[in-house]
PyMOL CGO cylinders between C-alpha atoms (Angstrom):
from pymol import cmd
from pymol.cgo import CYLINDER

trace = [
    CYLINDER, 16.37, 3.06, 8.12, 17.81, -0.30, 9.10, 0.3, 1, 1, 1, 1, 1, 1,
    CYLINDER, 17.81, -0.30, 9.10, 14.44, -1.41, 10.46, 0.3, 1, 1, 1, 1, 1, 1,
    CYLINDER, 14.44, -1.41, 10.46, 12.84, -0.55, 7.16, 0.3, 1, 1, 1, 1, 1, 1,
    CYLINDER, 12.84, -0.55, 7.16, 15.36, -2.70, 5.32, 0.3, 1, 1, 1, 1, 1, 1,
    CYLINDER, 15.36, -2.70, 5.32, 14.50, -5.61, 7.60, 0.3, 1, 1, 1, 1, 1, 1,
    CYLINDER, 14.50, -5.61, 7.60, 10.73, -5.18, 7.34, 0.3, 1, 1, 1, 1, 1, 1,
    CYLINDER, 10.73, -5.18, 7.34, 10.44, -4.71, 3.59, 0.3, 1, 1, 1, 1, 1, 1,
    CYLINDER, 10.44, -4.71, 3.59, 11.59, -8.21, 2.62, 0.3, 1, 1, 1, 1, 1, 1,
    CYLINDER, 11.59, -8.21, 2.62, 9.13, -9.66, 5.13, 0.3, 1, 1, 1, 1, 1, 1,
    CYLINDER, 9.13, -9.66, 5.13, 6.27, -7.64, 3.71, 0.3, 1, 1, 1, 1, 1, 1,
    CYLINDER, 6.27, -7.64, 3.71, 7.09, -8.61, 0.15, 0.3, 1, 1, 1, 1, 1, 1,
    CYLINDER, 7.09, -8.61, 0.15, 7.62, -12.21, 1.21, 0.3, 1, 1, 1, 1, 1, 1,
    CYLINDER, 7.62, -12.21, 1.21, 4.21, -12.37, 2.84, 0.3, 1, 1, 1, 1, 1, 1,
    CYLINDER, 4.21, -12.37, 2.84, 2.46, -10.78, -0.10, 0.3, 1, 1, 1, 1, 1, 1,
    CYLINDER, 2.46, -10.78, -0.10, 4.19, -13.13, -2.53, 0.3, 1, 1, 1, 1, 1, 1,
    CYLINDER, 4.19, -13.13, -2.53, 2.94, -16.19, -0.65, 0.3, 1, 1, 1, 1, 1, 1,
    CYLINDER, 2.94, -16.19, -0.65, -0.70, -15.41, -1.33, 0.3, 1, 1, 1, 1, 1, 1,
    CYLINDER, -0.70, -15.41, -1.33, -3.56, -15.53, 1.10, 0.3, 1, 1, 1, 1, 1, 1,
    CYLINDER, -3.56, -15.53, 1.10, -2.67, -17.20, 4.41, 0.3, 1, 1, 1, 1, 1, 1,
    CYLINDER, -2.67, -17.20, 4.41, -4.86, -20.16, 5.33, 0.3, 1, 1, 1, 1, 1, 1,
    CYLINDER, -4.86, -20.16, 5.33, -6.81, -20.40, 8.57, 0.3, 1, 1, 1, 1, 1, 1,
    CYLINDER, -6.81, -20.40, 8.57, -4.29, -22.93, 9.89, 0.3, 1, 1, 1, 1, 1, 1,
    CYLINDER, -4.29, -22.93, 9.89, -1.36, -20.63, 9.09, 0.3, 1, 1, 1, 1, 1, 1,
    CYLINDER, -1.36, -20.63, 9.09, -3.05, -17.77, 10.89, 0.3, 1, 1, 1, 1, 1, 1,
    CYLINDER, -3.05, -17.77, 10.89, -3.84, -19.92, 13.95, 0.3, 1, 1, 1, 1, 1, 1,
    CYLINDER, -3.84, -19.92, 13.95, -0.21, -21.07, 14.09, 0.3, 1, 1, 1, 1, 1, 1,
    CYLINDER, -0.21, -21.07, 14.09, 1.25, -17.57, 13.60, 0.3, 1, 1, 1, 1, 1, 1,
    CYLINDER, 1.25, -17.57, 13.60, -0.30, -14.99, 15.96, 0.3, 1, 1, 1, 1, 1, 1,
    CYLINDER, -0.30, -14.99, 15.96, 1.85, -12.17, 14.54, 0.3, 1, 1, 1, 1, 1, 1,
    CYLINDER, 1.85, -12.17, 14.54, 0.59, -12.83, 11.02, 0.3, 1, 1, 1, 1, 1, 1,
    CYLINDER, 0.59, -12.83, 11.02, -2.99, -13.03, 12.30, 0.3, 1, 1, 1, 1, 1, 1,
    CYLINDER, -2.99, -13.03, 12.30, -2.54, -9.70, 14.05, 0.3, 1, 1, 1, 1, 1, 1,
    CYLINDER, -2.54, -9.70, 14.05, -1.19, -8.09, 10.86, 0.3, 1, 1, 1, 1, 1, 1,
    CYLINDER, -1.19, -8.09, 10.86, -4.06, -9.43, 8.75, 0.3, 1, 1, 1, 1, 1, 1,
    CYLINDER, -4.06, -9.43, 8.75, -6.65, -8.31, 11.29, 0.3, 1, 1, 1, 1, 1, 1,
    CYLINDER, -6.65, -8.31, 11.29, -5.05, -4.86, 11.37, 0.3, 1, 1, 1, 1, 1, 1,
    CYLINDER, -5.05, -4.86, 11.37, -5.27, -4.64, 7.57, 0.3, 1, 1, 1, 1, 1, 1,
    CYLINDER, -5.27, -4.64, 7.57, -8.89, -5.79, 7.59, 0.3, 1, 1, 1, 1, 1, 1,
    CYLINDER, -8.89, -5.79, 7.59, -9.79, -3.28, 10.30, 0.3, 1, 1, 1, 1, 1, 1,
    CYLINDER, -9.79, -3.28, 10.30, -8.16, -0.49, 8.30, 0.3, 1, 1, 1, 1, 1, 1,
    CYLINDER, -8.16, -0.49, 8.30, -10.15, -1.55, 5.22, 0.3, 1, 1, 1, 1, 1, 1,
    CYLINDER, -10.15, -1.55, 5.22, -13.36, -1.59, 7.25, 0.3, 1, 1, 1, 1, 1, 1,
    CYLINDER, -13.36, -1.59, 7.25, -12.69, 1.89, 8.60, 0.3, 1, 1, 1, 1, 1, 1,
    CYLINDER, -12.69, 1.89, 8.60, -12.10, 3.16, 5.06, 0.3, 1, 1, 1, 1, 1, 1,
    CYLINDER, -12.10, 3.16, 5.06, -15.39, 1.62, 3.92, 0.3, 1, 1, 1, 1, 1, 1,
    CYLINDER, -15.39, 1.62, 3.92, -13.62, -0.92, 1.69, 0.3, 1, 1, 1, 1, 1, 1,
    CYLINDER, -13.62, -0.92, 1.69, -14.79, -4.48, 1.14, 0.3, 1, 1, 1, 1, 1, 1,
    CYLINDER, -14.79, -4.48, 1.14, -13.69, -6.83, 3.93, 0.3, 1, 1, 1, 1, 1, 1,
    CYLINDER, -13.69, -6.83, 3.93, -15.37, -9.92, 2.52, 0.3, 1, 1, 1, 1, 1, 1,
    CYLINDER, -15.37, -9.92, 2.52, -12.06, -11.05, 1.09, 0.3, 1, 1, 1, 1, 1, 1,
    CYLINDER, -12.06, -11.05, 1.09, -10.64, -14.53, 1.57, 0.3, 1, 1, 1, 1, 1, 1,
    CYLINDER, -10.64, -14.53, 1.57, -7.88, -13.08, 3.74, 0.3, 1, 1, 1, 1, 1, 1,
    CYLINDER, -7.88, -13.08, 3.74, -10.28, -11.32, 6.12, 0.3, 1, 1, 1, 1, 1, 1,
    CYLINDER, -10.28, -11.32, 6.12, -12.62, -14.31, 6.25, 0.3, 1, 1, 1, 1, 1, 1,
    CYLINDER, -12.62, -14.31, 6.25, -9.69, -16.61, 7.08, 0.3, 1, 1, 1, 1, 1, 1,
    CYLINDER, -9.69, -16.61, 7.08, -8.59, -14.25, 9.84, 0.3, 1, 1, 1, 1, 1, 1,
    CYLINDER, -8.59, -14.25, 9.84, -12.10, -14.22, 11.31, 0.3, 1, 1, 1, 1, 1, 1,
    CYLINDER, -12.10, -14.22, 11.31, -12.25, -18.02, 11.22, 0.3, 1, 1, 1, 1, 1, 1,
    CYLINDER, -12.25, -18.02, 11.22, -8.80, -18.25, 12.81, 0.3, 1, 1, 1, 1, 1, 1,
    CYLINDER, -8.80, -18.25, 12.81, -9.97, -15.99, 15.64, 0.3, 1, 1, 1, 1, 1, 1,
    CYLINDER, -9.97, -15.99, 15.64, -12.97, -18.25, 16.20, 0.3, 1, 1, 1, 1, 1, 1,
    CYLINDER, -12.97, -18.25, 16.20, -10.77, -21.35, 16.31, 0.3, 1, 1, 1, 1, 1, 1,
    CYLINDER, -10.77, -21.35, 16.31, -8.36, -19.74, 18.78, 0.3, 1, 1, 1, 1, 1, 1,
    CYLINDER, -8.36, -19.74, 18.78, -11.25, -18.65, 21.00, 0.3, 1, 1, 1, 1, 1, 1,
    CYLINDER, -11.25, -18.65, 21.00, -12.73, -22.16, 20.90, 0.3, 1, 1, 1, 1, 1, 1,
    CYLINDER, -12.73, -22.16, 20.90, -9.35, -23.64, 21.85, 0.3, 1, 1, 1, 1, 1, 1,
    CYLINDER, -9.35, -23.64, 21.85, -9.01, -21.22, 24.76, 0.3, 1, 1, 1, 1, 1, 1,
    CYLINDER, -9.01, -21.22, 24.76, -12.53, -21.98, 26.00, 0.3, 1, 1, 1, 1, 1, 1,
    CYLINDER, -12.53, -21.98, 26.00, -11.90, -25.72, 25.80, 0.3, 1, 1, 1, 1, 1, 1,
    CYLINDER, -11.90, -25.72, 25.80, -8.70, -25.24, 27.78, 0.3, 1, 1, 1, 1, 1, 1,
    CYLINDER, -8.70, -25.24, 27.78, -10.45, -23.19, 30.44, 0.3, 1, 1, 1, 1, 1, 1,
    CYLINDER, -10.45, -23.19, 30.44, -13.36, -25.59, 30.74, 0.3, 1, 1, 1, 1, 1, 1,
    CYLINDER, -13.36, -25.59, 30.74, -11.12, -28.66, 30.70, 0.3, 1, 1, 1, 1, 1, 1,
    CYLINDER, -11.12, -28.66, 30.70, -12.85, -30.32, 27.75, 0.3, 1, 1, 1, 1, 1, 1,
]
cmd.load_cgo(trace, "trace")
């Protein structure tokens, strides 16, 4: 019950802020994970995933992957 009381304000706080930008998602891996989880659930239910939130999450994933590749290749 206590965990629920801690999580609820966070959920409402995130939803009140609007759609997270690509930069916010790149900077906050936990938020990116939550958004991707929501988008995956929508996809599995056959719902539309061409929302700004899902598109931003996809773009954030691409940017993170590019950063990792650059780091590995030393560029």
